[in-house]
C-alpha positions in Angstrom: 102.0 136.9 172.9 104.1 138.3 170.2 102.2 140.8 168.1 102.9 140.7 164.4 103.3 144.1 162.8 101.2 145.2 159.9 104.4 145.4 157.8 105.3 141.8 158.7 101.8 140.5 157.7 101.9 142.4 154.4 105.3 141.1 153.7 104.2 137.5 154.3 101.2 137.9 152.0 103.3 139.3 149.3 105.7 136.4 149.6 102.8 133.9 149.4 101.5 135.6 146.3 104.9 135.6 144.7 105.5 131.9 145.4 105.2 129.6 142.4 102.3 127.2 142.2 102.9 123.9 143.8 104.1 121.4 141.2 101.8 118.5 140.3 103.1 115.1 141.4 104.8 113.1 138.7 102.6 110.4 137.1 101.8 107.9 138.4 101.4 109.2 141.9 98.8 106.6 142.8 97.6 103.2 141.6 96.5 102.8 138.0 93.5 100.8 136.9 93.9 98.6 133.8 90.5 97.5 132.3 90.2 94.3 130.4 87.1 93.9 128.1 87.4 90.1 128.3 87.0 87.5 131.0 89.6 86.4 133.5 91.6 83.4 132.4 91.5 84.2 128.6 94.4 85.2 126.4 93.8 88.9 126.6 93.5 88.7 130.4 96.8 86.8 130.6 98.6 89.4 128.5 97.3 92.4 130.4 98.2 90.8 133.8 101.8 90.0 132.9 102.1 93.6 131.5 100.6 95.0 134.7 103.1 93.2 136.9 106.0 94.5 134.9 104.6 98.0 134.6 104.2 98.1 138.4 107.8 97.1 138.8 109.1 99.8 136.4 106.8 102.7 137.3 106.5 102.1 141.1 102.8 102.1 141.5 100.2 99.2 141.5 98.6 98.5 138.1 95.3 96.8 139.0 93.6 94.7 136.3 89.8 94.9 136.4 87.7 92.7 134.0 84.7 94.6 132.5 83.0 92.0 130.3 79.8 91.9 128.4 78.3 92.9 125.0 80.9 91.0 123.0 83.6 93.4 124.2 81.4 96.6 124.0 81.2 97.1 127.8 84.9 97.0 128.5 86.0 99.0 125.5 83.4 101.7 126.2 84.5 101.9 129.8 88.1 102.6 128.7 87.1 105.2 126.1 84.7 107.0 128.5 87.1 107.1 131.5 88.6 110.2 132.9 91.6 111.1 130.7 94.0 111.6 133.6 96.1 108.4 133.1 94.7 106.5 136.1 92.4 104.4 134.0 93.9 102.7 131.1 93.1 99.3 129.5 93.9 96.7 126.8 91.9 97.0 123.6 91.6 94.3 121.0 90.8 93.9 117.3 87.1 93.8 118.2 87.1 97.6 118.6 87.7 97.6 114.8 84.6 95.4 114.3 81.9 96.3 116.8 80.9 99.6 115.3 80.6 98.0 111.9 78.1 95.6 113.4 76.1 98.5 114.8 76.8 97.4 118.4 78.4 100.7 119.6 79.5 104.1 118.4 82.9 103.7 120.0 85.7 103.2 117.5 89.5 103.1 117.7 89.5 106.9 117.3 88.1 107.2 120.9 91.4 105.9 122.3 95.0 107.0 122.8 97.1 104.1 121.7 100.2 103.6 123.9 101.8 100.4 122.6 101.0 97.1 120.9 102.3 94.0 122.8 100.9 91.1 120.8 99.2 89.9 117.7 97.9 86.4 117.2 97.4 85.7 113.5 94.9 83.0 112.5 96.0 79.7 111.1 94.3 77.4 108.7 93.8 74.1 110.5 92.5 70.8 109.1 91.8 67.4 110.6 94.8 65.2 110.8 93.3 62.8 108.2 92.3 65.5 105.8 93.4 64.9 102.2 94.6 68.6 102.0 98.3 68.7 102.8 98.9 72.3 102.0 96.9 75.6 102.0 97.2 75.6 98.2 95.6 72.2 98.0 92.7 73.3 100.2 92.3 76.6 98.3 92.1 74.8 95.0 89.4 72.5 96.3 87.4 75.4 97.7 87.6 77.2 94.4 86.4 74.1 92.5 83.5 73.6 94.9 80.0 75.2 94.8 79.3 77.8 97.5 78.5 76.4 100.8 80.0 72.9 100.3 83.0 73.6 102.6 82.3 74.3 106.3 84.6 76.2 108.6 84.5 77.6 112.1 86.6 79.1 114.9 84.3 81.6 116.7 80.9 83.1 116.6 79.2 84.7 113.6 81.1 87.9 112.7 84.0 87.3 115.0 87.6 87.9 114.2 88.3 84.4 113.0 85.1 84.5 110.8 86.5 87.7 109.2 89.9 86.0 108.8 88.2 83.5 106.6 86.2 86.1 104.7 89.4 88.1 104.0 91.3 85.0 102.8 88.4 84.1 100.4 88.3 87.7 99.1 92.1 87.6 98.5 91.5 84.4 96.5 89.0 86.2 94.3 86.0 84.4 95.9 82.9 85.8 97.6 83.3 86.2 101.4 80.5 83.7 102.1 81.7 81.0 99.6 82.6 78.8 102.6 79.8 78.2 105.1 80.6 79.5 108.5 79.4 77.4 111.4 79.2 79.6 114.5 80.8 78.2 117.7 81.4 79.4 121.2 85.1 79.7 120.6 88.1 78.1 119.2 88.2 75.2 121.6 84.8 73.7 120.6 85.5 74.5 117.0 88.7 72.5 117.1 86.9 69.6 118.8 84.3 69.7 116.0 87.2 69.7 113.5 88.8 66.7 115.1 85.5 64.8 115.2 85.0 65.4 111.4 82.2 67.9 111.6 84.2 70.7 109.8 86.5 70.9 106.8 88.8 73.4 108.5 89.1 76.2 111.1 90.7 79.7 111.0 91.4 80.3 114.7 94.8 81.3 116.1 97.5 78.6 116.2 97.9 78.9 120.0 94.2 78.1 120.4 94.6 75.1 118.2 97.7 73.9 119.9 96.2 71.2 122.1 94.7 69.4 119.0 97.9 70.0 117.0 100.1 68.5 119.8 97.7 65.6 120.2 98.1 64.8 116.5 94.4 65.3 115.8 94.8 68.3 113.5 97.4 70.0 111.2 98.0 73.7 110.6 98.5 74.4 106.9 99.4 78.2 107.0 99.3 81.3 109.1 97.9 84.6 108.0 100.9 86.5 109.2 103.8 88.5 107.5 106.3 86.1 109.0 106.4 82.6 110.6 105.6 82.4 114.2 108.6 81.8 116.5 106.6 79.2 118.5 105.5 77.4 115.4 108.4 77.8 112.9 107.3 74.9 110.7 104.0 76.5 109.7 104.4 78.6 106.5 102.8 81.9 105.9 100.1 82.4 103.3 102.6 84.2 101.2 104.9 81.2 101.3 102.2 78.7 100.8 100.1 80.4 98.2 101.7 83.7 97.1 98.9 85.6 98.9 99.9 88.5 101.1 96.7 88.7 103.1 97.4 89.0 106.8 95.3 89.7 109.9 95.2 88.8 113.5 93.9 89.5 117.0 95.8 92.6 118.2 96.2 93.5 121.9 97.1 97.1 122.5 97.5 99.1 125.8 95.5 102.3 125.4 93.7 105.0 127.3 90.9 107.3 126.5 91.4 110.1 123.9 93.1 113.2 125.3 95.6 111.6 127.6 98.2 114.0 129.0 101.4 114.1 127.1 103.2 113.2 130.4 101.3 109.9 130.6 102.0 109.0 127.0 105.7 109.8 127.4 105.9 107.6 130.5 103.9 104.6 129.4 105.5 104.2 126.0 109.1 103.5 127.1 107.7 101.4 130.0 105.8 99.2 127.6 108.9 98.7 125.4 110.7 97.5 128.6 107.8 95.1 129.3 108.0 93.7 125.7 111.8 93.4 125.8 111.9 91.7 129.2 112.9 88.1 129.6 109.8 87.5 131.8 107.4 88.7 129.1 109.2 86.9 126.2 109.2 83.7 128.1 105.6 84.1 129.2 104.4 84.7 125.6 106.6 82.0 124.1 105.4 79.4 126.6 101.8 80.0 125.4 102.6 80.4 121.7 101.3 83.9 121.7 102.5 86.1 118.8 105.2 88.5 119.8 104.6 91.8 117.9 105.5 95.2 119.3 104.6 98.7 118.0 105.0 102.1 119.7 102.1 104.5 120.1 102.2 105.7 116.5 102.6 102.2 115.1 99.7 100.9 117.2 97.5 103.7 116.0 98.4 102.9 112.4 97.7 99.2 113.0 94.3 100.0 114.4 93.4 102.3 111.4 94.5 99.6 108.9 92.6 96.8 110.8 89.4 99.0 110.9 89.5 99.5 107.2 90.3 95.8 106.3 87.8 94.3 108.8 85.1 96.7 107.8 85.6 95.7 104.1 85.5 92.0 105.0 82.3 92.5 107.0 80.6 94.4 104.2 81.6 91.7 101.7 80.3 89.0 104.1 77.0 90.9 104.6 77.8 91.4 108.3 78.2 95.2 108.4 75.3 97.3 109.6 77.0 100.7 109.9 
């Protein structure tokens, strides 16, 4: 047996003490979990899954989508906000995060997240039955203004949902009260469009992609979109600005985000990766095939969009008597 001298041992110890700390592995060093607050098969789920596939290709680790549903989006959004801020649990947040706290359903707001990039925005359209006498958004607006409160009926989602607030915002922009048109709650855009086609509603304010089946079947017409520009998938539908001279815009945003306090390394890695996702032919083709709105914003732009949406939706909810916070 070779006996190590005391000098050798002391020298080895000194070398160990002098050695630099082991570098942390570059993010992502293991699979990343992407939480989705909405059910599998829906629009948000579809967007996050194509994004996950493309992020995995670019960053070299699996991005696993997990649906955390319940509480009108509260459960999934809270799970993202309350996750460990190490970059291994991220998620997709939607416009509802700018609404839920106003309704008193949660204390979580957009400020509890680190926005990383916006990949989509689906603005609402104003749809009427194919046999409706209103041929333009201006025609419909003039009829609404001339009518007593509650005469016109509209739908598109549940009470206080994003499409209900789209209607409220449009009415406010026209100088009317937010509840001048009676809102008929529905379980989503699909049943609302069926009710519209059957003659049970005067119009809907859901997104144009959600109305597409009825539009393509010739059972409904879209008069305008509440967007700053025409939709590439529906170029013949004018904006509210074009149709009425009203600049009101809104929409259902989808933003990749993590909890507050994400490491700068994670933010720096995800941002460019999300831009690659958005610019890829696969993503563009996927979104265009479904008629989803192609809108991109970097981390700063996504944060600004969330702040603006929170203020606008909060105001609409207050005006409509839907805010509790």
